[in-house]
C-alpha positions in Angstrom: 14.1 -8.2 58.1 13.6 -8.2 54.3 10.1 -9.2 53.3 10.7 -9.3 49.5 8.5 -12.4 48.9 5.5 -10.9 50.7 5.9 -7.6 48.9 6.2 -9.3 45.6 3.1 -11.5 46.1 1.2 -8.5 47.4 2.1 -6.3 44.4 1.2 -9.1 41.9 -2.2 -9.5 43.6 -2.8 -5.8 43.7 -1.9 -5.5 40.0 -4.3 -8.2 39.1 -6.9 -6.6 41.3 -6.5 -3.2 39.6 -6.6 -4.9 36.2 -9.9 -6.6 37.1 -11.4 -3.3 38.4 -10.5 -1.4 35.2 -11.8 -4.2 32.9 -15.0 -4.7 34.8 -15.9 -1.0 34.9 -15.0 -0.4 31.3 -16.9 -3.5 30.2 -20.0 -2.6 32.2 -20.1 1.1 31.1 -19.4 0.3 27.4 -22.1 -2.3 27.1 -24.7 -0.5 29.1 -24.4 2.6 27.0 -23.6 1.3 23.6 -25.6 -1.9 23.5 -28.3 -1.9 26.1 -30.5 -4.2 24.0 -27.8 -6.9 24.2 -28.0 -7.1 28.0 -29.9 -10.1 29.2 -33.0 -9.8 31.3 -31.2 -12.0 33.8 -28.3 -9.5 34.1 -28.2 -8.0 37.6 -26.4 -4.7 37.5 -26.4 -4.1 41.2 -24.4 -7.3 41.8 -21.9 -6.4 39.1 -21.3 -3.0 40.8 -21.1 -4.8 44.2 -18.3 -7.0 42.9 -16.5 -3.9 41.6 -16.9 -2.3 45.1 -15.5 -5.5 46.8 -12.5 -5.4 44.4 -11.9 -1.8 45.1 -12.1 -2.3 48.9 -9.8 -5.3 48.6 -7.4 -3.2 46.6 -7.4 -0.4 49.2 -6.9 -2.9 52.1 -4.1 -4.6 50.2 -2.3 -1.3 49.8 -2.7 -0.6 53.5 -1.4 -4.1 54.4 1.7 -3.5 52.2 2.3 -0.2 53.9 2.0 -1.9 57.3 4.3 -4.7 56.2 7.6 -2.9 57.2 6.6 -1.7 60.6 3.9 -4.3 61.8 4.2 -7.5 59.8 1.8 -9.5 62.0 -0.9 -6.9 61.6 -0.3 -6.8 57.9 -0.6 -10.6 57.7 -3.9 -10.6 59.6 -5.2 -7.8 57.3 -4.2 -9.7 54.2 -5.8 -13.0 55.3 -9.0 -11.3 56.4 -9.3 -9.3 53.2 -8.7 -12.3 51.0 -11.3 -14.4 52.8 -14.0 -11.7 52.7 -13.2 -11.0 49.0 -13.4 -14.6 48.1 -16.8 -15.1 49.8 -18.4 -11.9 48.7 -17.5 -12.4 45.0 -18.4 -16.1 45.0 -14.9 -17.1 44.0 -14.3 -14.3 41.5 -11.1 -13.3 43.3 -9.6 -16.7 43.5 -6.1 -15.9 42.3 -5.8 -12.6 44.2 -7.1 -14.2 47.4 -4.7 -17.1 47.1 -1.8 -14.6 46.7 -3.0 -12.6 49.7 -3.4 -15.7 51.9 0.1 -16.9 51.0 1.6 -13.5 51.7 -0.4 -13.2 54.9 0.8 -16.6 56.2 4.4 -15.7 55.3 4.0 -12.5 57.4 2.7 -14.4 60.4 5.1 -17.3 60.1 8.4 -15.6 59.6 10.2 -14.2 62.6 13.2 -11.9 62.6 16.6 -13.5 63.3 17.5 -13.2 67.0 13.9 -13.3 68.3 13.7 -17.1 68.4 13.7 -18.6 71.9 16.9 -20.5 72.5 18.6 -19.2 69.4 22.1 -18.1 69.8 24.1 -16.3 67.2 
């Protein structure tokens, strides 16, 4: 069964995830080395690096789910949904778009069944 929609949603979410990782790391490194005096006293660097780690982990799990999509679509759907919920909670909503795309792709993986496996279906 072709799973073009799930793959497309997953690739878009992964591209956004990678873009956010690159921008966050470059922003944090640039400002911490070039302009340390501009950093607020309220800035918490450990949380910023934690968010980057959550994004990177979500990216890796998203790639694993897309690899699993061809052979085990139900498992891939569960991985996508679990990853998106954990990312959304740990980043306090910072991964809203990526999480929404992962959830939609995960639900599509769980809901779609191959033709011929429906009970009572005759071809």
